[in-house]
C-alpha positions as MATLAB code, in Angstrom:
seq = 'MQPAEQDPVSQGKTFPADWQAAIHLAVSYHPSISSSIATLESAGFGIDAASAGYLPTIKAGITSGRQQDEGSGQIATVGLSQMLYDFGKTGSAVDQSSAKYMRQQATVLLQIDTIIQQTALALNEVYRYSQLIDNNKKNIKSLRDILKLTQMRADAGASTRVDPVQALARIEAAEALQQEMEIKLQQNKDHLQLLLGQPVAERHLSALMDLQPLIERQSKRIDLNRNPTILVAQADLAIAQAELRSYKAQRYPTLSLEANTNKYVGDIANYQTRSQYQNVYLSLNSTLYQGGALMAQESASARALEAARATIASKKLELTVQQRNYFQSVNGLNGNISLLTKRMKSITETRVLYREQYLSLGNRNALDLLNAEQEISRAEQDLINARRDLWASALNYIVLAGMARDTFDFNNQVVQGLRITP';
ca = [
      10.196   12.022    1.780;
      12.665   12.805    4.317;
      14.137   11.020    7.280;
      12.676   12.243   10.451;
      12.496   11.262   14.095;
      10.371    8.273   15.453;
       6.511    8.431   14.728;
       5.150    9.278   18.218;
       1.935    6.903   17.337;
       4.280    3.869   16.836;
       5.642    4.575   20.456;
       2.069    4.065   22.020;
       0.649    0.566   22.312;
      -2.970    1.388   23.275;
      -5.728    0.564   20.924;
      -6.851    4.031   19.131;
     -10.218    5.629   20.155;
     -11.448    5.947   16.278;
     -10.813    4.171   12.829;
      -8.588    6.867   11.598;
      -6.153    6.475   14.445;
      -6.268    2.892   14.059;
      -5.312    3.476   10.393;
      -2.357    5.548   11.414;
      -1.605    2.829   14.068;
      -1.359    0.175   11.397;
       0.866    2.137    8.883;
       3.053    3.077   11.992;
       3.686   -0.362   12.959;
       3.451   -2.667    9.655;
       6.866   -4.270    9.144;
       6.279   -4.506    5.281;
       6.695   -0.499    5.403;
       9.735   -0.927    7.640;
      11.408   -2.897    4.870;
      10.450   -0.611    1.973;
      11.992    2.286    3.915;
      15.100    0.458    4.767;
      15.392   -0.665    0.980;
      14.862    3.329   -0.007;
      17.546    4.222    2.527;
      19.730    1.541    0.741;
      18.961    3.130   -2.706;
      19.981    6.842   -1.399;
      23.382    5.380   -0.698;
      23.381    3.777   -4.421;
      23.101    7.605   -5.493;
      26.242    8.730   -3.650;
      28.420    5.662   -4.927;
      27.581    6.655   -8.577;
      27.994   10.159   -7.950;
      31.582    9.383   -6.651;
      32.516    8.863  -10.358;
      32.775   12.578  -10.644;
      35.504   12.902   -7.730;
      39.019   12.008   -8.054;
      40.358    8.593   -6.987;
      43.490    8.512   -4.904;
      45.413    5.215   -4.801;
      48.620    4.248   -2.812;
      50.557    1.008   -3.202;
      54.110   -0.517   -2.832;
      55.787   -3.217   -4.823;
      58.674   -5.242   -3.483;
      61.163   -7.608   -5.152;
      64.252   -7.671   -7.225;
      64.594   -4.852  -10.054;
      66.411   -6.152  -12.874;
      70.229   -5.835  -12.005;
      69.833   -3.263   -9.586;
      69.219   -4.975   -6.356;
      66.078   -5.398   -4.613;
      63.924   -2.967   -2.800;
      60.431   -1.508   -2.977;
      58.725    1.177   -4.815;
      56.029    3.237   -3.102;
      53.672    4.966   -5.295;
      50.845    7.280   -4.563;
      48.587    7.921   -7.518;
      45.474   10.575   -8.499;
      43.178    9.970  -11.061;
      40.261   12.495  -12.313;
      37.787   11.774  -14.966;
      37.820   14.698  -17.181;
      35.170   13.285  -19.621;
      33.480    9.894  -20.128;
      30.881   10.735  -22.963;
      28.148   10.210  -20.374;
      29.058    6.939  -18.411;
      28.959    8.550  -14.972;
      26.172   10.708  -15.750;
      23.904    7.593  -16.803;
      25.182    5.796  -13.902;
      23.656    8.470  -11.488;
      20.567    8.969  -13.474;
      20.196    5.028  -12.900;
      20.500    5.130   -9.365;
      18.280    8.215   -9.016;
      15.782    6.299  -11.048;
      16.050    3.329   -8.753;
      15.435    5.673   -5.737;
      12.370    7.345   -7.236;
      11.010    3.863   -7.892;
      11.660    2.896   -4.344;
       9.961    5.832   -3.149;
       7.102    5.007   -5.181;
       6.860    1.386   -3.873;
       6.978    3.011   -0.229;
       3.944    5.067   -1.116;
       2.342    1.835   -2.910;
       3.089   -0.191    0.500;
       1.520    2.511    2.659;
      -1.286    2.667    0.402;
      -1.832   -0.943    0.526;
      -1.624   -0.863    4.331;
      -4.286    2.065    4.395;
      -6.690    0.046    2.243;
      -6.242   -3.267    3.832;
      -6.914   -1.610    7.489;
      -9.554    0.447    6.445;
     -11.501   -2.563    4.652;
     -10.847   -4.496    7.657;
     -12.160   -1.818    9.805;
     -15.163   -1.736    7.398;
     -15.821   -5.467    7.893;
     -15.708   -5.116   11.749;
     -18.074   -2.047   11.611;
     -20.256   -4.444    9.149;
     -20.447   -7.386   11.481;
     -21.050   -5.177   14.579;
     -24.187   -3.547   12.979;
     -25.371   -6.872   11.623;
     -25.110   -8.170   15.327;
     -26.750   -5.232   16.754;
     -29.795   -5.718   14.014;
     -30.094   -9.198   14.804;
     -30.382   -8.684   18.407;
     -33.070   -6.388   17.886;
     -34.841   -9.228   15.541;
     -34.458  -11.671   18.499;
     -36.119   -9.100   20.976;
     -38.999   -8.861   18.510;
     -39.306  -12.189   18.131;
     -39.419  -12.998   21.801;
     -42.273  -10.164   22.107;
     -44.082  -12.199   19.386;
     -43.564  -15.518   21.301;
     -44.956  -13.775   24.769;
     -47.926  -12.438   22.520;
     -48.817  -15.701   21.053;
     -48.042  -17.870   24.542;
     -50.836  -15.538   25.897;
     -53.172  -15.962   23.266;
     -52.581  -19.878   23.124;
     -53.018  -19.884   27.169;
     -56.296  -17.748   26.906;
     -57.516  -20.275   23.908;
     -57.488  -17.715   21.313;
     -55.145  -19.355   19.289;
     -53.469  -22.865   19.004;
     -50.227  -23.911   20.300;
     -48.661  -23.727   17.067;
     -48.275  -20.436   17.068;
     -45.576  -20.158   20.023;
     -43.835  -23.071   18.467;
     -43.306  -21.352   15.180;
     -42.234  -18.478   17.209;
     -39.456  -20.311   19.043;
     -38.182  -21.966   15.861;
     -37.708  -18.609   14.178;
     -35.969  -17.294   17.523;
     -33.592  -20.332   17.365;
     -32.724  -19.736   13.961;
     -31.788  -16.090   14.784;
     -29.933  -17.264   17.600;
     -27.843  -19.691   15.201;
     -27.278  -16.803   12.737;
     -26.168  -14.726   15.576;
     -23.547  -17.143   16.563;
     -22.306  -17.442   12.857;
     -22.032  -13.522   13.004;
     -20.092  -13.346   15.960;
     -17.697  -16.004   14.713;
     -17.232  -13.797   11.575;
     -16.973  -10.437   13.777;
     -13.874  -12.358   15.893;
     -12.208  -13.215   12.656;
     -12.303   -9.721   10.987;
     -10.962   -8.667   14.498;
      -8.024  -10.982   14.300;
      -7.180   -9.934   10.962;
      -7.547   -6.290   11.989;
      -5.233   -7.269   15.272;
      -2.771   -8.681   12.765;
      -2.555   -5.342   10.823;
      -2.462   -3.210   14.045;
       0.004   -5.428   16.177;
      -2.219   -5.425   19.281;
      -5.500   -6.632   20.273;
      -8.769   -5.064   18.907;
     -10.875   -3.375   21.967;
     -14.339   -4.716   22.311;
     -15.898   -1.518   22.161;
     -17.664   -0.394   18.966;
     -15.524    1.695   16.907;
     -16.622    5.258   15.871;
     -18.718    5.779   12.561;
     -16.397    5.671    9.487;
     -15.549    8.719    7.433;
     -18.031    9.856    4.515;
     -16.192    9.350    1.277;
     -19.052   10.334   -0.958;
     -17.950   14.008   -1.164;
     -14.607   13.193   -2.259;
     -15.931   11.086   -4.699;
     -18.364   13.593   -6.158;
     -15.494   16.242   -6.404;
     -13.241   13.711   -8.149;
     -16.085   12.598  -10.615;
     -14.554   10.735  -13.248;
     -11.496   12.655  -13.662;
      -8.697   10.711  -12.144;
      -4.905   11.614  -12.514;
      -3.544    8.385  -12.674;
       0.080    9.738  -12.369;
      -0.651    9.965   -8.688;
      -1.158    6.050   -8.444;
       2.189    4.574   -7.086;
       1.555    1.628   -9.520;
       1.974    4.169  -12.189;
       4.838    6.010  -10.347;
       6.693    2.397  -10.083;
       6.091    1.848  -13.789;
       7.528    5.622  -14.806;
      10.647    4.666  -12.666;
      11.247    1.562  -14.186;
      11.190    3.401  -17.517;
      13.667    5.865  -16.480;
      15.807    3.021  -15.150;
      15.797    1.681  -18.848;
      16.535    5.091  -20.294;
      19.638    5.439  -18.121;
      20.791    2.012  -18.570;
      20.602    2.421  -22.282;
      22.483    5.667  -22.254;
      25.037    3.731  -20.270;
      25.446    1.020  -22.545;
      25.929    3.424  -25.508;
      28.510    5.498  -23.920;
      30.252    2.341  -23.336;
      31.395    2.633  -27.010;
      33.302    5.607  -26.576;
      36.700    6.287  -24.479;
      37.102    7.746  -21.041;
      39.451   10.687  -20.711;
      41.333   10.986  -17.380;
      43.827   13.038  -15.737;
      46.741   10.851  -13.988;
      49.312   12.015  -11.404;
      51.543    9.803   -9.231;
      54.716   10.237   -7.310;
      56.787    7.328   -6.714;
      59.731    6.559   -4.187;
      62.429    4.107   -4.158;
      62.957    2.275   -0.819;
      65.829   -0.142   -0.011;
      68.945   -1.214   -1.674;
      67.547   -0.204   -5.254;
      67.546    3.648   -4.001;
      71.505    3.174   -3.987;
      71.131    2.715   -7.852;
      69.334    5.490   -8.704;
      69.899    9.187   -9.437;
      66.897   10.269   -7.660;
      64.977    8.202   -5.091;
      61.867   10.137   -5.983;
      60.098   10.993   -9.066;
      56.626   12.101  -10.418;
      54.335   11.473  -13.632;
      51.367   13.651  -15.011;
      49.729   12.524  -17.948;
      46.620   12.260  -19.635;
      44.917    8.789  -20.263;
      42.419    7.974  -22.895;
      41.048    4.344  -22.308;
      38.721    2.220  -24.531;
      37.589   -1.131  -24.543;
      37.928   -2.098  -28.503;
      36.218   -5.657  -28.341;
      34.360   -7.511  -25.989;
      32.935  -10.483  -27.832;
      30.014   -8.700  -28.650;
      28.650   -8.129  -25.312;
      28.187   -4.609  -25.701;
      25.795   -4.986  -28.366;
      23.861   -7.606  -26.885;
      23.483   -5.358  -23.868;
      22.627   -2.688  -25.769;
      19.776   -4.520  -27.551;
      18.458   -6.088  -24.582;
      18.212   -2.446  -22.824;
      16.215   -1.360  -25.903;
      13.694   -3.985  -25.589;
      13.379   -3.333  -21.855;
      12.505    0.123  -22.671;
      10.113   -0.787  -24.886;
       8.596   -2.973  -22.180;
       8.651   -0.506  -19.705;
       6.586    1.818  -21.947;
       4.082   -0.825  -22.790;
       3.870   -1.444  -19.179;
       2.736    1.892  -18.248;
       0.196    1.888  -21.032;
      -1.195   -1.163  -19.673;
      -1.302   -0.178  -15.959;
      -3.034    2.714  -17.006;
      -5.795    1.061  -18.871;
      -6.195   -1.575  -16.146;
      -6.676    1.240  -13.478;
      -9.140    3.137  -16.025;
     -11.148   -0.204  -16.113;
     -11.072   -0.505  -12.433;
     -11.798    3.322  -11.894;
     -14.959    2.825  -13.858;
     -16.104   -0.189  -12.303;
     -15.772    1.355   -8.794;
     -17.505    4.531   -9.896;
     -20.281    2.520  -11.494;
     -20.716    0.663   -8.210;
     -21.017    3.589   -5.995;
     -23.483    4.996   -8.153;
     -25.281    1.521   -8.158;
     -25.025    1.093   -4.482;
     -26.316    4.721   -3.711;
     -29.475    4.063   -5.859;
     -29.787    0.245   -4.085;
     -29.672    2.196   -0.798;
     -32.472    4.904   -1.753;
     -34.776    1.775   -2.581;
     -33.850   -0.169    0.373;
     -34.670    2.862    2.547;
     -38.164    2.902    1.203;
     -38.479   -0.792    1.658;
     -37.653   -0.484    5.255;
     -40.343    2.172    5.769;
     -43.145    0.444    3.987;
     -42.074   -2.795    5.688;
     -42.219   -1.062    9.184;
     -45.633    0.237    8.392;
     -46.830   -3.158    7.461;
     -45.646   -4.762   10.787;
     -47.471   -2.168   12.770;
     -50.758   -2.833   10.654;
     -50.228   -6.871   11.161;
     -49.681   -6.371   14.935;
     -53.219   -4.452   15.063;
     -55.114   -6.788   13.015;
     -53.722   -9.987   15.112;
     -54.805   -8.271   18.276;
     -58.016   -6.588   17.461;
     -59.277   -7.911   14.449;
     -58.118  -11.451   14.327;
     -57.557  -11.745   10.544;
     -53.974  -11.947   11.012;
     -52.163  -15.066   12.185;
     -48.703  -15.572   14.046;
     -47.093  -16.367   10.782;
     -47.900  -12.916    9.096;
     -46.219  -11.364   12.263;
     -42.994  -13.509   12.188;
     -42.777  -13.198    8.494;
     -43.080   -9.447    8.851;
     -40.185   -9.437   11.317;
     -37.906  -11.408    9.108;
     -38.689   -9.096    6.501;
     -37.666   -6.276    8.378;
     -34.474   -7.836    9.518;
     -33.535   -8.828    6.072;
     -33.985   -5.219    4.770;
     -32.177   -3.610    7.678;
     -29.576   -6.524    6.944;
     -29.402   -5.604    3.215;
     -29.213   -1.648    4.101;
     -26.171   -2.447    6.193;
     -24.186   -4.364    3.632;
     -25.031   -2.093    0.758;
     -24.012    1.024    3.006;
     -20.660   -1.108    3.977;
     -20.054   -2.079    0.337;
     -20.732    1.495   -0.692;
     -17.974    2.690    1.690;
     -15.698   -0.328    0.348;
     -16.186    1.054   -3.339;
     -15.572    4.266   -2.370;
     -12.461    3.485   -0.202;
     -11.161    1.409   -3.092;
     -11.878    4.342   -5.585;
      -9.805    6.942   -3.503;
      -6.723    4.604   -2.944;
      -7.011    3.967   -7.000;
      -6.754    7.758   -7.484;
      -3.824    8.091   -5.237;
      -5.659   10.167   -2.793;
      -5.665    7.865    0.047;
      -2.728    9.745    1.946;
      -4.323   12.842    1.693;
      -7.589   11.674    2.482;
      -6.349    9.893    5.946;
      -4.188   12.744    6.712;
      -0.483   11.083    5.905;
       0.741   13.780    3.893;
       3.648   16.257    5.945;
       3.295   13.325    8.474;
       6.157   11.054    9.995;
       5.786    7.241    9.089;
       8.408    4.962   10.709;
      10.913    7.719   10.810;
      10.304    9.078    7.343;
       8.261   12.195    6.529;
       5.644   11.711    3.580;
       5.522   14.786    1.413;
       2.540   14.983   -1.116;
];
């Protein structure tokens, strides 16, 4: 990840033309990503602060007051201290800060993947209910056609008045369902609006990207180390290792080179043979006793290291179970879609036959026609839901595999001033 100029996508406030542009807009806007990036920049300064331990320290000071019987005055001091060897204290501090930076990098990637997933799923739901509403409108139109047909036959005395009443009841039920679907669509648009930071256009979204080829190429082989959740856990392990090294290094002394120059100022200078003098010496410092604090900290750090290792294993096991569930869901929904497609074909043929029999032979009643239309609408609805569920499962699989940023073209792109590198 590298700082970069502001992402041009975030500067525009027009709703994107397609779903992929909407995902980019959400990632460029969402404040949770801004917060993660700001924390990442802060962690970068932590590395600089820890690395400063390798550099010399320059101090200056002045003391004032009475110096024994020699009168009053001041002693101005300028000193330089350079650490020569500290048994890894500074190195472990740098490693710990670097691991924290790596953890925050993984957190940024995790947050980006989360927003990609949430936005894509929200788009999928908007697309789902848009298709369901279109399907229900076709159903209402077909029912109205049957209503006209039954009214004509009832007026001609070829059937009873019950047939139009039944058709009208089906239309009213379909219209009630239409209102429910429109409410669901608006709710999902509101959710999408929160992710995008602006109103969602009324026009239909473009068809969603086909994720099946990615799933087929990936098969069951997933490198879980690409998942940001695992990257965060691995960074926690590196932090615990560096922390343990730091506490172990505290047992040993620190060797430093000290140099300073001192100058007498005021009345006291009159009693000195030289008004200025210098010192150069080696300093070896060590804390001999801390009340057992160091031993306790080292023990706690060792347990934290064990916990970090166990967390990685636990997360990998959890993700493996999720991956298998998503993979089985994709395979199952593919089979279900195949069956539903065949069902649609047979029901459509049945509808044609029922209408012919109703009009010419008279051995079918209006209820048969209405039931056939209802079956077709339900079959189409089931097919729409299965396809949207399949897309959602495929998306979740891709996010879990750590492929979301590559799939939706975020690698080597600028996200809120930060360039994402694969």
